[in-house]
N, C-alpha and C positions, 0 to 999 in steps of 0.2 A: 859340660854335659847337660842336655835339656832334661827338664822334668817329665815324668811319664805322661802319656796322652791322657790317661784315666787315672789320676792320682787317688780318686776317691775309693777305687776298688783295687788298684794294682798291689797295694800293701796289705790287703786284708788276706793274709795267709792263714789258714786254719791249722793250727799246730798247738798240741797241748804243751804248755811250759815245762811240765814235768818230764817230757822227752828230751829236753835240751839242757844242757849245763850252761850256767850263766857265763856270758862272754867277759865279764868283768871280774877282777880279782884284786883284793887288797891283801898283800902280803910282803912281809919284810921291808915295810915302809914304802911300797910301791904300789900305784894303782896301774894295773895292766889290763889291756883289752886284748884278748887272744894272744896272751904273752908278750905283747908289745907294750912297754912302759910308756904312759902318758905323764904321770907326776911321780916323782921320787922324793926321798927324804921326808916322807909324810910323818908327821908327829903321831905319837902313840895313842893320844886322845881322840883322834879321828877314826870313825867307824865307816864301814861299808856294809849295807843290807840289801838283799835282793828286793826286787818289786814285790813279788809275792808274799814275802815275810812281812812287808809293811802294810800292803793293800790286799786284804783277803775279801773284802766286799765293797760295794759302792752302790750308790743310788743312781749312778749313770745308766742310760739305756742298755738293756742286756746285750744287744749285738756289739755295741761299743765296748762293753766290759769284756766280752769274751774275745773280741779282736785284740784289745790291749793284753789280756792275759796270755794270748797266743804268742805275743812278742816279748814277753816279760823277761825271757832270758837275754834280751839285748840291752837291758837297763838295770838301775839300781839307784839307791839313795845314800848320799854321804851325810854324816853327822859329827858331832863332836861334843865334848863335855869340858866343863871348867870347874874348878874348886869353889869358886864364889859366884853367886847369883849377880846379874846386872841387867840394866835395860839395854845395854849395847855391848856385845862381845864380839871380839875380833880373834881370828884363829887362822893359822896357816893350814892350807890343804895340801901342801907339798910344794915341790920345786918343779917348775916348768922351764926347760932349757933345751934349746936347739930344735924345737918343733914349731912349725908354722902355725899360727892360729888367726882367725878372724873373730872379731868380737863386736858387740854393741854396747856403748856406754852413754850415760847421761851427760851431755855437755852443758845443759842447764836443768833447772828444776823440771821442766816440761818436755825437753826435746832430747832425742838420743840419735846417735850416728855411729857409723862403722870405724873400726880401729884394727889394725893389724900389728903383728910382732912374732917373736920366736922365744920370748922369756917372760916369765911371770912379772918381772919388773917393768916390762914394756906395757903392762895393762894401765888403763886409765881408771880413775875412781868411778864408782857407781856403775860398774860394768854389769850388764843385764844377762849375758852369756857368753860362753867361749866355745868357738868351734875349732877342733884340731884337724889338720890333714894327717891321715894315717896310711901313707902310701905302701907301707910294709904289708898291709893286708886289704889294700884298695878299697879303703873305707873312710869315713869321716866319723868323729865322735864329738859329743857336745855335753858341756856341763852347764846347768842352768840353776841359779839360786832362786829359791821359791819361798813360800811362807810355811811357818809351822806355829800354830797356837796363835799368840799375839805378836809374832816377830815376822818381819820380812827381811830378806837378805839381798846382798850384792857383793860383787867382787872387787878388790882393790889390789894395787901393786904392793909387792913386798920386796924386801931386800934380798939380794943374791938370788934372784929368779923365782922367789916363792910366791905363790897365789894366796892372798888373804881373802877370807870370807867375813863380812861384818854382817851380823844379825842384830836388829834394833826393833824395839817396840815403840819408841816415840813417846814413852811415858815413864818417868821414874817410879811410877806405881805398879809398873807391869815388868817383872824380872823373872829370869830363869837362869839355869846354869848348864844345861844339856839340850841336845837336839838329836833326834833319830833320823829325821828326813829333812834337812834344810837346804839340800841341793840334790838334783836329779842328774844322772849320767845315762848316756844313750849312745848307741853305735849303729850306723846303717851305711848302705853302700853308696848313697850320694847325699848331698846337701838337703835336697828336697823331701825325700822320704824321711831323712833324719829328723827335720823339723816337725813334719806331720805326726811321725810316730811318737816323738818325745813329748809334744805338747798334748797329744792324745792321752799318754800315760799319766801326765801330770793332771789333766782334766778328771780322769777317772779317780785318782788318788785323792785330790783335794775336794772335788765336787763343789767348788765355788764359783765356777764359770762355765760357759758352754762354748763348744768350738763353733766356728762360723757355719759349718755344714749343718748344724742342729737348729739354726735360727733362720727366720725370714729377714730379708733386707728391705729397705724402704724403696718403693718403686722409682724414686728419682735417680737410682744408680745408673739406669739405662738412658737417661735424658740429659740433654744440655740445659744448663741453668746459669744464673747470674748471682753473684754476691756483691753486696754494696761496698764492702770495706775499702778496696783500693781506690774506688772512685770518689768516696766521701769521707772516709773515716768517721769521726764522731759528728760531722756536720750533716749527716743523713737526714733527710725530711721527705715529705710526701711528693712535692713537686720534682725533686731530683730523681727519686725512684722511678716516678712516672716517665720522666724524659729518658732515663737509661733503658727501661723495658721497651720504649717507643722506638728508640734508635736501633736496637736490635731487631725488632719487628719490621721497622721500615727497610732494613737491610736485608730482609728475607730469612732471618734466623730468629724466630720468635722463642724466648726461653720457655721451658717447660716447668721450671721451678725458679723461685726467687728466694734468696736468704738476706734478710734485713739484719745486718750485723750491728755491733756495739753503737749505741747512740739513740735507741729508741726508747729506752727504759726511764722510768721515774727515779732519779738518783740525785742525791745532795750530799753536802759535806757536814760533818760535825761542827756545831755552831752556827749553822745556817738554819733560817726559818724552816722547821720540819715539813711545812706544807708547800714549799716551792722547790722547783726543780733547778739543778745546777744549769748555768747558762754559758754560752760561747765556748764550748769544748770542741776541740779540733783533732789533736793528736792522741794516740794511746799513750798514756802516761799521766795526762792531766786529770784522768778520771779514776785513777787506781787507788785513791784513798776515799773515794766517794762510796756511799752506801745505798742499797734500794730503800725506798721509803713507801712505796705503793707498788701494787702488783699490776696496775695498767699502764698504759702508755703515757709518755711524757707530753708536756703541753703542745709541743710543735706537731705531734701526731693527733693529740687529743682535739686540737681546734679544727682538724680536717672536716669539711662539710661534704655531705653526700652530692655526688654530681658535679663538684667543683672542676674536675679535670676533664669532664666530658663536655663542657660547654665552649662555645666559640670564644668567649673572653676568659679562658682559664688562666689561673695565676701564671705570670711569667717565670722563666727560669733562665738564669744567666750561667751558662756552661763554664765561664772563666772564673765565677766567684769561689767555688770550691778549691779550685787550684790556687787562687790567690790567698785564701785563708790558710791552706795547708802550707803554702810557701812562707807566709809570715809566721806560722806557728813554729815552723822549722828554724826560722831566724831566733825565735825566743828560746828554742831548745838549746841551740848552739851557744847563745848568750849565757844560758844558765850553766852550761857545762864549763864555759870559760870561767865563770864566777867560782864554781866549785874547784875547778883546778887551781886557780889563784888562791883561793882559801887553803887548799892542801899544801900549797907551796910556802904558806907562812906570811903572805901579804896581808897587812893589817887593815889597810885602807881599801875597802871594797866598794866605796860610794860610787865611783865611776861605773862599775858593773851594774850595780843596783839602779842607778839612773837610766842606763841603756835598756835594762829589762823592762822597767815600768814604762818607758816611752813605747817599747814595742808592744807592750800589752795594750796601752791605750790605742795604738794604731789597729791592733786586732779588733778590739771592741767597736771602733769606729767602722771598720769594715763590715762587721756584722749588721751595723746601724738598725733601723726600725723594721727591716723588711720581715723578719721573723714574726714580728707582732702584728703586721697588717695582712699578711698573705691569706689567711682564711679569718679575718676580723669577725665574721658572723658565726664562726664556729663555737663549740663548747669549750669553755675554759674552766668551768666549775667542776670540781673533783667529784661532785654528786651527780653530774649529768650523765645518763646512761642511755640516751637516745640512739637508736639504730641509725639515725641520719648523721652522726657525728663520729669522729675518732676512728680508731683502727678497723672496727667493723665496716664502717661506711667505705673506707679506703680499700680494704681487701675485696669488698664486693664490686667496687668500681673497677679495680684491676681486672677481676675475672670477667666483667662485663664487656670491657674493651679489648681484652687480650684473651681470645678463647681458649688458647692452648695452655695457659698458665694453671697447672694442676696443683702445685704444692707451694706454699708460702711459709717459709721458716723464720724464726727470730732467734737471735742470740741471748744468751744469758750465761753468767758464770755459774759454776757448781754451787757456790755459796750465796747465789742470788745476783750480786754485782762484785766487782773487783774487791771491794771492801766489806762485802757480806750485807747484811740487813741492819738498817739502823735501829737500835733498841727504842722501844716505845712508839714506834710509828706503825706497827702491824699488830695483829692479835698473837703473834708468835713470841716465844720466850727467846729473845736474841740478847747475847751478852758480848761486849768488847773483849777479845782474847788476845793477849800479846802473842806474837810469833816467834817460834824458836826453831832454827834451822838444824837439820841433822849435820853432824860433823862431816859426813861423807860429801856433802854439797859444797864444802870448803874448797874443793879443788875444781869446781866448775866455773863456767864463764860468768863474769860479772853481768848482772842482768837488771835493767831499770824497773822491770815489773816487780822483782823480788825486793829491791830497795824500797820502792814506794809501799808495797804490801807490808812489809816489816814496819816501815815508818808509821803507817795508819792502823796496824792491826786488823783483825777480822771481826766483823759483827757476826758471831756464829749462832745460828739457830740451834738449840738443843737437839741432839740426835734423836731423841724421843719423839720429836715433832718433824722429823725428815718427811714422812709421808704427807703430813698436813702441808708443810711448806711447799713442796713441789706440786701438789694438787691445787694449792691455792693460786699458784702462777699458772699452771698448765690449763686448769679447767676454764679460767678466764680466757686465755689465748685461743683455746679451742672454740669457745662461743663466738668469738669475733673473727673467726675464718683462718686462724693459724693452724697449720696441719703438722708442724713439727718444730724442733728446736735444735739449735747448735749449742752444745754446753761446752763452756770453755774454762780456763783456769783451774783445771781439775786438782792439781796436786797441792793446792793450799791447805787442804785437810792436814797434811802431814806436818804442817807448822803449828797447828793448834790442838794436838791430840792429848796432851799431858793430863788433863782431867777427865778424859773421856775414854779411858780403857787402853789408849794407844792407838797408833795409826791404823792398824788392821781393823779393830773393832769399830772405830769411828767411821772408817771408810765403808764397812760392811753396813752400818746402819744407814748412811746416806745412799748408798747404791740401792739398797732394798727399797727405800722410799721412792727413789728415782725410777726404778724398774716398775713399781705399782703404778706410778702416775703415768709412765710411758704407755703401759698396757691399757689404762683406762681412758687417757685422753687423746693419744696419737696412734691408735690401732697396733700398739706394740712394737712399731718400727721407726716411728718419726723422730729419730734423734741422731745427730752427728756429734760425736766425741772429739774434742780438741785439747791441746795442751795436756796430753795424758800418756806420755810415753815412758812412764816408770812401770816397773813390773807389777806393782801391787794393784794398780789400776786393772790390768788385764787379769790377774789371778783372782781378784774378787769382785770386779766391777762389770764383767761382761756376761751375767747371765742373761740379759736381755738386749743390751746394746750390740748392734751388729754393723756399725760403720763408724770410721774414725780416722782422724789425720795420722799420716805416717812420715810426714816431714815437718820441718819448722816453717815458719812464715816464707811465702814466696816473695822475694824482693825484686822488683823490676830494676832497681838500682840501689846501690849500697847506701844505707842510711847514715853511715858514719863517713861516706866521702871516699872514693876510691880513685886515685889519680891514674890508675892503669886501666881504667875502664870499668864496666858494670857486669859483664857477662859471666864472670867466674862465679858470681852468686847463683846463677841459674843452674850452672854445673854441679855446684856443690848441694844444691836443693834436690836434684836429681838422684845424687848418690844417697842422701838421707832417705829418700823415699824408696829407692830400689832396695836397699839392704834391710830398712826396717820391715818391708813387706814380707821378707822371709819369715819373721816370726809373728809379726802383728797380723799377718793375713791369716794365721791359724785361728785368731779370735774374732777378727772383723774384717769387713770389706775395706780394702785399703783405699783411703782418700789422699791423693796427692796435692791437695789444697787448690787454692784459686791459680788460674793462669792469666797473665796479662801480657798483651802484645799490641804493637802498632801495625803489624802486618795482617790486614783484614782477611786476606785470602786464606790464612791458617785456620780461621774459624770453620770455613766450608770443608777443609780437609779433615778436620776433627770431628765434625757432625755430617757424615756422608749420606745420611738417610732422611727421607721426608718426615715431617712432624717432629724434627729436632731430636731423633733417636741416636744414640751412639752404640758402638760396639764395646761392650763390657768384657774386660778380661776375666777369665773363669778361674784363676788360680793366683796365688801369690807370685810376684814377679821374679824371674830368674836373672841373676846377674853375674858378670864376670869379676875377676879380682883386681884389687888394688888400682882403681881407675883414676886417681886424682893427682898423684904426687910422683909417679914413675918417670914422667917426661915422655912416655912412649906408648902408653896404653889407652885404648878406646874403651869407654863403657858400653858394654853390649848387653842389652836386656831383651828377653823375649818372653812371650806368653801366648796363650790360646784364647780365642773367642769363639762365638757360635759358628763362625763360618770358616775358621781356619787359624793360622799362626801369624804372629807378627814379630819381626825382629827390628831392633833400633840399635843404631850405633852412634855414639856422641862423644865428642871430645870434651871431657870434663876435667882436663888438666888445669892445674893452677890455683887450687884452693884446697884447704884442709885445716885440720885442728893443729894448733901449735900448743904443745904441752907447757912450754915455759911461759908463753904469754897468756895462756888459758883463754884462747878465742880462736875462732875460725877466720882465717885471713888469706889473701891472695899471695902467691909465691910467683914472682915475675919470671924466674928462670924456668918455670914449667909452662909459660905462655907461649906455645909454639903450634904450628899446624902439624897434624899427623896424616900421613898419606896412606897407610895400609893398616890392616888389622893384624895384630899379633896373636895368632891362634894359640900359643902357648899360655897366654894370660886368660 
């Protein structure tokens, strides 16, 4: 079923809630919707309360409040109580058996994807919502774990088909024993209205976020742009950026925005001279224990001299060098993995691995050579140099002078500043090294190098009382040097370090409040793309101001772990992540499907059909077909509306998906097959 042509108004039926009896009922251990059981064997300590009994007033705009009240008979809240207080409470919400469901769960700290089944035991840990097919009443129902007080919640698999809810504060100092509204249930006639109605109700109830329709989005959402990450990773520098923008421009497709990704910041490692930048970084992973030690750009950008790239004898750029550096860094990464595997297997003598790793690292350093030191040898290297003729300000000015259509230039930073936070003693801020503690729920998710490295290095956490000062210190400088927005990444590290700060919800609220104020002050209230943020507490407390964010994990052009069967299944599973996440994340933010990379040059002209590099922006969350990856027969069908009409896409995404036993996403060779027709029943 396609979504309504005008979803913003089609569901705004004016009807007094008092005129309708609630469609949900909890009686005799069963949660029923219009007398159809969804959950059975519900424990006696679980409660159901109507929306109106919980939410009698709100600071939400009056039309939205009235609209939600008019539909309040279609939803309500689940709660539960325990005899003893705790910072993490688990409780069954009842048994789910024999009813098809679609769900979204966290497969890493940062990333979520879809999962299907027909039993509560089929659920994956850290499930963000469960949607039920209720054909008996030609409807769909959803149960959404939310926040209450200092606690956030998620669903987990239980034994014998039971759905477990876990509510946690993230701090042993924040405990409770009962909840009135820790999950929300709603029913509607199709999945698209269901999501819009449910999250509208949650927005009115919590009043800790705003819906996308209440916010402005950054102008770049309508334009073609370029991000430096896949081209350079951490080796990004001015000459490479210039060459990249120039290649697009020479090809007749000038980017309207540029994102300078990770690699531009002033970061270093504990024990290193606090005034020096880390050198010769290439791949993500090597920088994850480094910390921010200054708010301005690192030396390779600080040395840039005004006009350098506009002159006939501009510094040379070797397009082969980034690829060679990346290739060598991959060799080092595989050698280090081999060493770790050998150590885990009990091999005592690891000297041969150490010798190989050191040899590869020397080769990498030699490949960097002295070029970085001489390219802009006349530039400013002194940390106190603030001349407008040098550094990031000069570079952004030169970019805009030469490439007339370049409207926006964004830069990357982590929510805590850098991957390892802010190095204590290097700025005016109160930063302390805080050990990381992972939630038990994350124990069932995919092993993640980023998490391993962050836990290894801990976080240099700026005290939450200084969150506003922290972000304004970064952003006010960036705004002055020509940067119009930021891509904020590594968002969920806050949940690792919340023990002494009131818990994960309170810590997140303090940081997002500071971030929102800085966004309003320095970047016109819209200049921010969120990333690595696909856990429910970000959306429920962090999107008062933020209006665009990632809905998929990283786009991999080829499998970083090596896939002997080919590379294309990764692109299929990426589309699945994005399509299904858009259903719920699109209620809060404009969905960003991440970077696109291809060797097929003609694709770019198809993606950007209008002059001045304008694109056709989808006007609502993406609509998707069911179970598109592991059935062996189903096409992923996605459709949407834009300013001029509708678009339908059909993609063979078979061959990849989550493996619960191995706890990773992998390829399934038996699903690698061509599909010649659409299966309308799916």
